C-alpha positions in Angstrom: -66.4 -118.4 164.8 -65.7 -117.0 168.0 -63.6 -117.6 170.7 -63.6 -121.5 171.5 -65.3 -122.6 174.9 -65.8 -126.3 175.7 -66.5 -128.6 178.9 -63.5 -129.1 181.1 -61.9 -132.6 180.9 -64.0 -135.4 182.6 -62.7 -137.7 185.3 -62.2 -141.5 185.2 -63.7 -143.3 188.2 -61.4 -146.0 188.6 -57.7 -146.4 190.2 -55.6 -143.5 191.7 -52.9 -141.6 189.9 -50.1 -140.5 191.8 -48.8 -136.6 191.9 -45.6 -135.6 193.1 -43.9 -132.2 193.3 -40.4 -131.4 193.5 -37.8 -129.2 191.8 -36.2 -129.8 188.4 -33.0 -127.4 188.7 -31.9 -123.6 189.3 -31.4 -121.3 186.3 -28.1 -119.0 185.9 -29.9 -116.1 187.7 -30.9 -118.3 190.5 -34.5 -118.8 190.1 -35.5 -122.2 191.1 -37.7 -124.6 188.8 -40.4 -126.4 190.2 -42.0 -129.9 188.4 -44.7 -132.0 188.8 -44.8 -135.6 188.3 -48.1 -137.3 187.5 -47.8 -141.2 187.3 -50.3 -144.2 186.7 -50.2 -147.8 187.5 -50.0 -148.5 183.8 -46.5 -147.4 183.2 -47.5 -144.1 182.2 -46.3 -140.8 183.5 -45.5 -137.1 183.0 -43.2 -134.7 184.1 -44.1 -130.8 183.7 -41.8 -127.9 184.5 -43.0 -124.7 186.1 -40.7 -123.3 183.5 -42.7 -122.8 180.4 -45.3 -125.3 181.5 -42.9 -127.7 179.8 -43.5 -131.1 179.3 -40.1 -132.6 180.1 -40.6 -136.3 180.0 -43.2 -138.4 179.0 -43.0 -142.3 179.6 -45.3 -144.6 177.9 -45.4 -148.3 177.8 -44.8 -150.4 174.3 -46.6 -153.5 173.3 -44.7 -155.5 175.9 -45.3 -153.2 178.9 -41.6 -151.5 178.5 -42.0 -147.9 179.1 -39.8 -145.5 177.1 -39.7 -141.5 177.2 -41.4 -140.3 174.1 -40.8 -136.5 173.9 -37.7 -134.9 173.1 -36.3 -132.3 175.7 -32.9 -131.2 178.0 -31.5 -132.7 180.8 -31.3 -129.2 182.5 -33.5 -126.2 183.0 -30.9 -123.9 181.8 -30.8 -125.5 178.4 -34.5 -124.8 177.8 -33.6 -121.2 178.3 -30.0 -120.9 176.2 -31.3 -123.3 173.4 -35.0 -122.3 172.8 -36.6 -125.2 170.4 -40.1 -124.9 172.3 -39.4 -128.5 173.3 -42.4 -129.6 175.1 -43.4 -126.0 175.9 -46.6 -124.1 176.5 -46.6 -121.8 173.5 -48.4 -118.2 173.4 -49.9 -115.7 173.5 -50.0 -116.4 170.3 -48.7 -119.8 168.9 -47.6 -120.1 165.3 -46.8 -117.1 163.0 -48.3 -113.6 162.6 -47.5 -111.7 159.1 -44.7 -109.0 160.0 -45.8 -109.2 163.5 -48.7 -106.7 163.1 -52.5 -106.9 163.6 -55.1 -104.3 164.2 -58.2 -104.2 166.8 -60.8 -101.7 167.0 -59.0 -99.7 164.5 -55.8 -99.6 166.4 -52.5 -101.4 164.8 -50.2 -103.4 167.0 -46.7 -104.2 166.3 -45.3 -107.5 167.9 -41.5 -108.6 168.2 -40.4 -110.1 164.8 -38.5 -113.4 165.8 -38.8 -115.5 162.6 -37.8 -114.2 159.4 -40.1 -111.2 158.6 -42.9 -112.3 161.0 -43.9 -113.2 164.7 -43.5 -116.6 166.0 -44.9 -118.5 169.4 -45.3 -115.0 171.2 -42.0 -113.6 170.6 -38.5 -113.7 172.3 -40.1 -114.0 175.7 -43.3 -115.9 175.0 -45.1 -118.3 177.6 -42.4 -121.0 177.0 -39.7 -119.0 178.8 -41.6 -117.7 181.8 -42.0 -119.3 185.1 -45.7 -120.4 185.8 -47.0 -120.5 189.3 -47.8 -124.3 190.4 -51.4 -123.6 191.6 -52.2 -127.1 192.8 -51.3 -130.6 192.5 -53.5 -133.4 193.4 -53.7 -137.3 193.0 -56.8 -139.2 192.2 -58.0 -140.3 188.9 -57.4 -138.1 186.9 -54.3 -136.6 188.9 -54.3 -132.8 188.2 -51.6 -130.1 188.0 -52.7 -126.7 187.5 -50.2 -124.0 186.3 -51.0 -119.9 186.1 -49.6 -117.0 184.9 -50.3 -113.5 184.4 -49.2 -111.8 181.1 -49.2 -107.9 181.8 -50.8 -105.5 179.4 -48.4 -104.9 176.8 -46.1 -108.0 177.4 -44.4 -108.9 174.0 -46.5 -106.1 172.3 -49.9 -107.6 173.3 -52.7 -105.5 174.6 -54.6 -106.7 177.8 -53.8 -108.2 181.1 -54.5 -111.7 180.6 -54.9 -114.4 183.1 -53.9 -117.8 182.1 -54.5 -121.4 183.1 -52.7 -124.6 182.2 -54.3 -127.6 183.5 -52.8 -131.1 182.9 -54.5 -134.2 184.0 -53.3 -137.9 183.8 -55.9 -140.8 184.3 -55.6 -144.8 184.5 -56.5 -145.2 180.8 -53.2 -143.5 179.9 -54.8 -140.4 178.5 -53.1 -137.2 179.3 -55.1 -134.4 179.0 -54.3 -130.6 178.7 -56.5 -127.7 179.2 -55.9 -123.9 178.5 -57.8 -121.2 179.8 -57.7 -117.6 179.3 -59.4 -113.8 180.3 -58.4 -110.8 179.7 -59.2 -107.1 180.8 -58.8 -105.4 177.5 -59.7 -106.5 174.0 -56.7 -108.8 172.8 -55.8 -112.1 170.6 -54.8 -115.5 171.9 -53.9 -118.9 170.4 -52.1 -121.1 173.0 -50.9 -124.7 172.2 -48.3 -127.3 173.6 -45.3 -127.8 171.3 -44.4 -131.2 172.4 -41.9 -133.1 169.8 -42.8 -136.7 169.9 -40.7 -139.8 168.9 -42.9 -143.0 169.8 -39.7 -145.2 169.4 -38.4 -143.1 172.2 -36.2 -140.2 172.5 -33.1 -142.0 173.2 -33.1 -144.6 170.0 -31.2 -143.7 167.2 -34.3 -144.0 165.4 -36.2 -140.7 163.4 -40.1 -140.5 163.0 -40.3 -141.0 159.2 -41.3 -144.7 159.6 -44.3 -143.4 161.8 -47.6 -144.1 160.4 -49.9 -140.7 160.6 -53.4 -140.4 160.0 -54.9 -137.0 160.1 -58.5 -136.3 160.2 -58.5 -133.5 158.1 -59.6 -133.1 154.7 -58.1 -129.9 153.9 -55.1 -127.6 154.7 -54.0 -124.1 154.8 -50.9 -123.6 152.0 -48.2 -121.0 152.8 -46.1 -118.5 151.1 -42.4 -118.3 151.2 -42.2 -117.5 154.9 -44.6 -119.9 156.0 -47.3 -117.4 156.4 -50.9 -118.9 155.0 -52.2 -117.5 151.3 -55.8 -117.7 152.6 -56.5 -120.7 150.4 -58.2 -123.8 152.1 -56.7 -126.6 149.7 -58.1 -130.1 149.7 -55.2 -132.9 150.5 -56.8 -135.2 148.0 -54.7 -136.3 145.4 -51.7 -134.6 147.4 -48.6 -135.4 149.5 -50.6 -133.4 152.5 -53.1 -136.5 152.4 -53.1 -138.3 155.6 -56.7 -139.1 155.8 -55.7 -142.7 155.4 -52.1 -143.6 157.3 -48.9 -142.9 155.5 -45.5 -142.9 156.7 -44.1 -139.4 157.6 -41.3 -140.1 155.6 -42.8 -141.4 152.6 -43.5 -138.7 150.4 -41.4 -135.8 152.7 -39.0 -135.4 149.9 -41.2 -135.2 146.9 -39.7 -132.0 145.3 -42.6 -131.8 142.9 -44.6 -130.1 145.4 -43.9 -126.6 146.2 -45.5 -126.6 149.7 -42.9 -129.2 150.7 -40.3 -127.4 149.3 -41.1 -124.0 150.9 -41.5 -125.6 154.6 -38.5 -128.0 154.4 -41.1 -131.0 154.8 -44.5 -130.5 156.6 -45.2 -127.4 158.4 -48.7 -126.7 157.8 -52.0 -126.2 159.5 -54.4 -128.7 158.9 -58.0 -127.8 159.3 -59.6 -130.4 161.5 -62.9 -132.3 160.3 -66.3 -131.8 162.5 -67.2 -129.1 164.7 -64.6 -126.9 166.4 -64.9 -126.3 170.0 -65.9 -130.0 170.6 -63.0 -132.6 171.4 -63.1 -135.1 168.2 -60.3 -137.1 166.5 -57.4 -135.1 164.9 -54.7 -137.7 164.4 -53.5 -141.0 165.1 -49.8 -142.0 164.9 -48.4 -145.5 165.2 -44.8 -146.3 165.7 -44.7 -150.0 164.0 -41.6 -151.3 166.2 -42.7 -150.5 169.7 -46.5 -150.9 168.9 -47.2 -147.5 170.5 -50.2 -145.6 169.6 -50.9 -141.8 170.1 -54.5 -140.5 169.2 -55.1 -136.9 169.4 -58.2 -135.4 170.3 -58.4 -131.7 170.2 -61.2 -128.8 170.2 -59.2 -126.4 168.2 -60.3 -125.7 164.8 -56.7 -126.7 163.3 -53.8 -128.8 164.0 -50.3 -127.8 163.2 -48.2 -130.8 161.7 -44.6 -130.2 161.9 -42.0 -133.0 161.1 -38.9 -131.4 162.7 -37.6 -130.0 159.7 -35.4 -127.0 161.4 -33.7 -129.6 163.9 -30.1 -129.1 162.8 -27.7 -130.9 165.2 -27.2 -127.9 167.5 -29.3 -129.6 170.4 -28.2 -132.2 172.5 -31.1 -133.9 174.2 -31.5 -135.5 177.8 -30.3 -138.8 176.5 -27.0 -136.9 175.3 -28.1 -137.5 171.5 -28.0 -134.7 169.1 -31.3 -133.9 167.7 -31.2 -133.9 163.9 -33.9 -133.3 161.3 -36.8 -135.6 161.4 -36.1 -136.7 164.9 -39.5 -135.6 166.2 -43.0 -134.5 165.0 -45.2 -132.0 166.4 -48.9 -131.9 166.7 -50.3 -128.4 168.0 -54.0 -127.9 168.3 -54.7 -124.1 167.3 -56.4 -121.2 165.4 -55.2 -121.0 162.0 -51.7 -119.0 161.9 -52.3 -115.5 161.1 -55.8 -115.2 162.0 -55.8 -112.0 163.4 -55.0 -110.4 160.0 -57.7 -112.7 158.0 -61.3 -112.2 158.8 -62.4 -115.4 157.2 -60.1 -117.4 159.4 -61.5 -119.0 162.8 -61.5 -115.6 165.3 -58.8 -115.2 167.4 -59.8 -112.4 169.5 -60.8 -112.4 173.1 -62.7 -109.8 174.8 -63.2 -108.9 178.6 -65.8 -111.1 179.8 -64.9 -113.7 177.6 -62.8 -117.2 178.2 -60.7 -118.6 175.7 -60.4 -122.5 176.3 -58.3 -125.0 174.0 -58.6 -128.7 175.0 -56.4 -131.4 174.0 -56.3 -135.3 174.9 -53.1 -137.4 174.3 -54.6 -141.1 174.5 -51.9 -143.7 174.3 -52.0 -147.2 173.9 -49.9 -150.0 171.9 -50.8 -152.1 168.8 -50.3 -155.9 169.3 
């Protein structure tokens, strides 16, 4: 499977969505961090930071029309630098893990930074989540749109090739937040860009964890991992295991089943699921419902896989924007992606990007409320 190329997000024709540009704060080194807010008339809004392309706030209405912020995050820009948890961030060049930080292209081996045990994670110590992107354009309409760009220099983080990256965020009047990542390069390289939002559909400010959320994953197989969370290469059927979310289960229902070695290794769920259907086309990847508020999140994705992470490594060292200490299970992530360690596995979806090609990863977060 080659680089994913899909159509751009379509526009809705009804109703306008507002778009506002502003400042979120200043970093300790004096750099200002701009922000963009998109808001519709249905009670949904999103705030995006130039720092890391972060989704800092995402207001979504419940079954009674009351909106709450459903993503974890920080109140100040500096916290995103000082306490990197990838809250809401754009992660790259390579999201997820690469074994030993090594890969080869055309007979040449490249060594990336080691920042997750013995492995490379999310682009290294200064990945896309830690740089300031340029807000290229902001426009109201339906959908409203914010376009962010970043130029990653040849050799940055150990990756070959000068890479031009675009992140486009759209919000329409149907409570759909679209994100599209595009990238081009001047040398052969690897790429895997995604969004790393931690969701809690009960509301970030509530004292409720996500273990009661009901999750469906449209994936009949997943990729088991070794003890450093690198895929073994197996594509294992979920049927009959604690990894089976083809029918709805609460996130916490089986998360402490110590009989499953994979749960013990990940301290919960931290695994790549192989999304059913044809990669490169938007298709259902996940559905999550929070019973008390009625909020429903549906994820559509073009990527071949989605990493489901149940917030296992949140350890009370981060205090969020509502002055709440984030602990294990306070948020979950659904990260559409190429499989972890794909550059080292010829049987996995191809993460290579050549000059003249365009990498595209598109996802849609569709919100609604169950009665």
